[in-house]
C-alpha positions in Angstrom: 23.0 -87.9 -6.4 25.5 -88.9 -3.8 25.3 -92.6 -3.1 25.4 -92.0 0.7 22.2 -89.9 0.4 20.5 -92.6 -1.6 21.1 -95.2 1.1 19.6 -93.0 3.8 16.5 -91.8 2.0 13.9 -90.7 2.7 15.1 -87.9 5.0 13.0 -84.9 4.5 14.4 -81.3 4.2 12.1 -78.4 4.9 12.9 -75.1 3.0 11.2 -72.1 4.5 10.6 -69.1 2.1 9.2 -66.0 3.8 7.8 -63.4 1.4 6.2 -60.0 1.4 5.3 -58.3 -1.9 8.0 -60.1 -3.7 5.8 -61.7 -6.4 8.3 -60.7 -9.1 11.1 -62.7 -7.5 9.3 -65.6 -5.7 8.9 -67.9 -8.7 12.7 -68.1 -9.2 13.2 -68.9 -5.5 10.6 -71.6 -5.6 11.9 -73.2 -8.8 15.4 -73.3 -7.4 14.0 -75.4 -4.6 12.0 -77.7 -6.8 15.0 -78.2 -9.1 17.3 -79.5 -6.4 19.3 -82.6 -7.1 18.0 -83.9 -3.7 14.3 -84.5 -4.1 12.9 -85.3 -0.6 11.9 -81.7 0.0 9.1 -79.8 1.7 8.9 -76.2 0.4 7.0 -73.9 2.7 6.1 -70.5 1.4 4.9 -68.1 4.2 3.2 -65.1 2.7 3.4 -62.3 5.3 0.3 -60.4 4.2 1.4 -59.5 0.7 -0.7 -56.9 -1.1 0.7 -57.6 -4.6 -0.2 -60.7 -6.7 1.8 -63.2 -4.7 -1.3 -65.4 -4.1 -1.8 -65.6 -7.9 1.9 -66.3 -8.5 2.0 -69.3 -6.2 -0.9 -71.0 -7.9 1.6 -72.3 -10.5 3.3 -74.3 -7.8 0.4 -74.9 -5.4 0.5 -78.7 -5.8 4.2 -78.8 -5.1 4.5 -76.5 -2.1 2.9 -75.7 1.2 1.5 -72.2 1.0 0.7 -70.4 4.3 -0.9 -66.9 4.4 -0.8 -64.7 7.5 -1.6 -61.1 8.2 1.5 -58.9 8.0 3.6 -59.4 11.1 7.1 -59.1 9.8 9.8 -61.4 8.5 10.6 -62.9 12.0 7.0 -63.9 12.5 6.9 -65.4 9.0 10.0 -67.5 9.6 8.6 -68.6 12.9 5.4 -69.7 11.2 7.5 -71.6 8.8 9.3 -73.4 11.7 5.9 -74.3 13.1 4.8 -75.9 9.9 8.1 -77.6 9.1 8.1 -81.4 9.5 11.5 -82.1 8.0 14.6 -83.8 9.6 16.5 -80.7 8.4 15.6 -77.1 7.9 16.9 -74.2 5.9 15.6 -70.7 5.2 15.5 -68.8 1.8 14.6 -65.2 1.2 12.0 -64.8 -1.6 14.4 -62.7 -3.7 17.2 -65.2 -3.4 17.7 -68.7 -4.9 19.6 -71.9 -4.3 22.2 -73.5 -6.4 21.0 -76.8 -7.9 23.1 -79.0 -5.5 22.7 -76.7 -2.5 20.7 -79.2 -0.3 22.6 -82.3 -1.4 26.1 -81.0 -0.7 25.2 -79.7 2.7 23.1 -82.7 3.7 25.9 -85.0 2.8 28.1 -83.4 5.5 25.4 -83.7 8.1 24.8 -87.3 7.4 28.5 -88.1 7.6 29.2 -86.1 10.8 26.7 -86.5 13.6 28.5 -84.0 15.7 27.8 -81.2 13.3 24.6 -79.3 13.8 24.5 -77.0 10.7 26.3 -76.6 7.4 26.7 -73.4 5.4 28.3 -72.3 2.2 29.1 -69.1 0.4 26.9 -67.1 -2.0 26.9 -65.7 -5.4 25.7 -62.1 -5.7 23.3 -61.4 -8.6 22.2 -58.1 -10.1 18.5 -58.8 -10.6 18.3 -56.4 -13.5 21.1 -57.8 -15.6 21.2 -61.3 -14.2 24.9 -61.0 -13.8 26.5 -63.2 -11.1 29.6 -62.3 -9.1 31.5 -64.3 -6.5 34.5 -63.6 -4.4 35.7 -66.7 -2.6 36.5 -66.1 1.0 36.6 -69.6 2.3 39.4 -71.7 0.8 38.8 -75.0 2.5 36.2 -76.8 4.5 36.0 -75.2 8.0 34.5 -76.9 11.1 34.2 -74.9 14.4 32.1 -74.6 17.5 32.8 -70.8 17.6 31.3 -69.6 14.3 29.1 -67.3 16.4 32.2 -65.1 16.8 32.9 -65.1 13.1 29.3 -64.4 12.4 29.1 -61.3 14.7 32.5 -60.0 13.7 31.8 -60.5 10.0 35.1 -62.3 9.6 33.5 -64.7 7.1 30.8 -64.2 4.6 28.6 -67.2 4.2 25.2 -68.3 2.8 22.2 -69.9 4.4 22.5 -72.8 6.8 21.1 -76.2 6.6 20.2 -77.0 10.2 19.2 -80.2 12.0 15.5 -79.8 12.8 15.8 -80.3 16.6 18.4 -77.5 16.7 16.5 -75.1 14.3 13.3 -75.5 16.3 15.0 -74.8 19.6 15.0 -71.1 18.9 12.8 -68.4 17.5 13.4 -65.3 15.4 12.9 -62.2 17.6 9.7 -60.5 16.3 10.6 -57.1 17.9 13.8 -56.9 15.9 13.3 -55.4 12.4 16.9 -55.4 11.1 19.3 -58.2 12.0 16.8 -60.7 13.3 18.6 -63.4 11.3 21.8 -62.4 13.1 20.2 -62.9 16.5 18.7 -66.2 15.5 21.8 -67.7 13.9 24.0 -66.5 16.8 22.1 -68.9 19.0 22.3 -71.7 16.5 26.1 -71.3 16.1 26.7 -70.8 19.8 24.8 -74.1 20.5 26.4 -76.4 18.0 29.4 -77.2 16.0 29.1 -76.1 12.4 30.7 -76.4 9.0 31.3 -74.0 6.1 31.9 -75.3 2.6 34.2 -73.4 0.2 31.6 -73.1 -2.5 28.4 -71.1 -3.2 25.1 -72.8 -2.1 22.8 -69.8 -2.8 22.4 -66.8 -5.1 21.7 -63.5 -3.3 19.6 -61.0 -5.3 20.7 -57.3 -5.2 18.1 -54.8 -6.1 16.9 -51.3 -4.9 13.8 -52.8 -3.2 15.8 -55.1 -1.0 14.7 -55.0 2.7 18.3 -54.2 3.7 17.8 -50.7 2.2 14.9 -49.7 4.4 16.6 -46.8 5.9 13.8 -45.7 8.2 13.6 -49.1 9.7 17.4 -49.3 10.1 17.6 -45.9 11.9 14.6 -46.6 14.1 16.3 -49.7 15.5 19.8 -48.3 15.5 22.3 -50.5 17.4 19.7 -52.2 19.6 20.7 -55.5 18.1 24.0 -55.3 20.1 22.3 -55.5 23.6 19.6 -57.8 22.2 22.3 -60.4 21.5 25.1 -59.7 23.9 22.9 -59.3 27.0 20.6 -62.2 26.2 20.5 -64.4 29.4 20.9 -67.5 27.2 24.7 -66.7 26.8 25.3 -66.1 30.4 27.8 -63.3 29.7 29.9 -65.4 27.3 29.7 -62.8 24.6 30.6 -59.7 26.7 34.1 -59.6 25.2 32.6 -59.0 21.8 30.5 -56.0 22.7 32.7 -53.0 21.6 33.7 -54.6 18.3 30.2 -55.7 17.5 28.9 -52.2 18.3 31.5 -50.8 15.9 30.5 -53.2 13.2 26.8 -52.3 13.6 27.6 -48.6 13.3 29.6 -49.4 10.1 26.7 -51.4 8.8 24.3 -48.4 9.3 26.9 -46.1 7.8 27.1 -48.2 4.7 23.3 -48.3 4.3 23.0 -44.6 4.7 25.9 -44.0 2.2 24.2 -46.2 -0.4 20.9 -44.3 0.1 22.8 -41.0 -0.4 22.2 -39.8 3.2 25.8 -38.6 3.4 25.5 -36.2 6.3 24.0 -38.8 8.7 26.2 -41.5 7.3 29.3 -39.6 8.4 28.0 -39.5 12.0 27.7 -43.3 12.1 31.2 -43.7 10.7 32.6 -41.6 13.5 30.6 -43.5 16.1 32.1 -46.8 14.7 35.6 -45.4 15.1 34.9 -44.2 18.6 34.1 -47.8 19.6 37.1 -49.3 17.7 39.6 -46.8 16.2 41.5 -49.5 14.4 38.5 -50.0 12.1 39.9 -47.0 10.2 42.1 -49.5 8.3 38.9 -50.9 6.7 39.6 -49.1 3.4 36.3 -49.7 1.8 34.5 -47.8 4.6 37.2 -45.1 4.8 36.8 -44.5 1.0 33.0 -44.2 1.4 33.5 -41.8 4.3 35.8 -39.5 2.2 33.3 -39.6 -0.7 30.5 -38.7 1.7 32.3 -35.4 2.3 32.7 -34.8 -1.4 29.1 -35.5 -2.2 27.3 -33.1 0.1 
């Protein structure tokens, strides 16, 4: 373990895992927390009313974690419950079907301890096929980045990064919006990155599981919300109009996100509609070849 961390122990890190009917994946997520090279941890598992065998699965770890059960209220409520229970000096969030690299906490905490002006530290992520266990990683960050404008990169999807380790007084300043069912993490983290300087490390700190049951594939939920996230964030009084210049591009990006989800779920006809809407907001997005290729394929797969 880094010598600087040893000198400053015991600083407590809270890891909040929200879960709903993910008993199959949850043990791996929990073990990845318990196996961290940094040991002063508080692992909080918030069970959002699971109807599978989650309560049985957590018994293996019950003396090493904090287990909180609540009636089903959605992922935002579960994460907020985790925030209410967290007592650490630093806080990070982990989805139940994801996991942390072994040094995930140590490498991010090291930055926060050396730089008082930085409020949160992120890294990149591996992608894992949960069936084969195969990992993939395409590095997008080539060097350590520090900025007080990561909220723009976050909204514009200029940089892909993993979960953030956040100073507790910053993390607890905000809440996940319970009325948002898709992109609630975007709304929360935009406030975090708007309010403090952050750092991105050029290495993976998490493993993101990819599987058909992933919540990002809930098409009905995605269509019901549509692009409401745009006004939810841009028009939030907290920003005082500071994000208005991002509206059209953010709107286009949300349309593209819906298009991609529809395409992957084979709803090709509706998918094409959202691609056109994306281009109507920002025509230059036609140069995004990955989306254009999917749009052409959507015509061929009617």
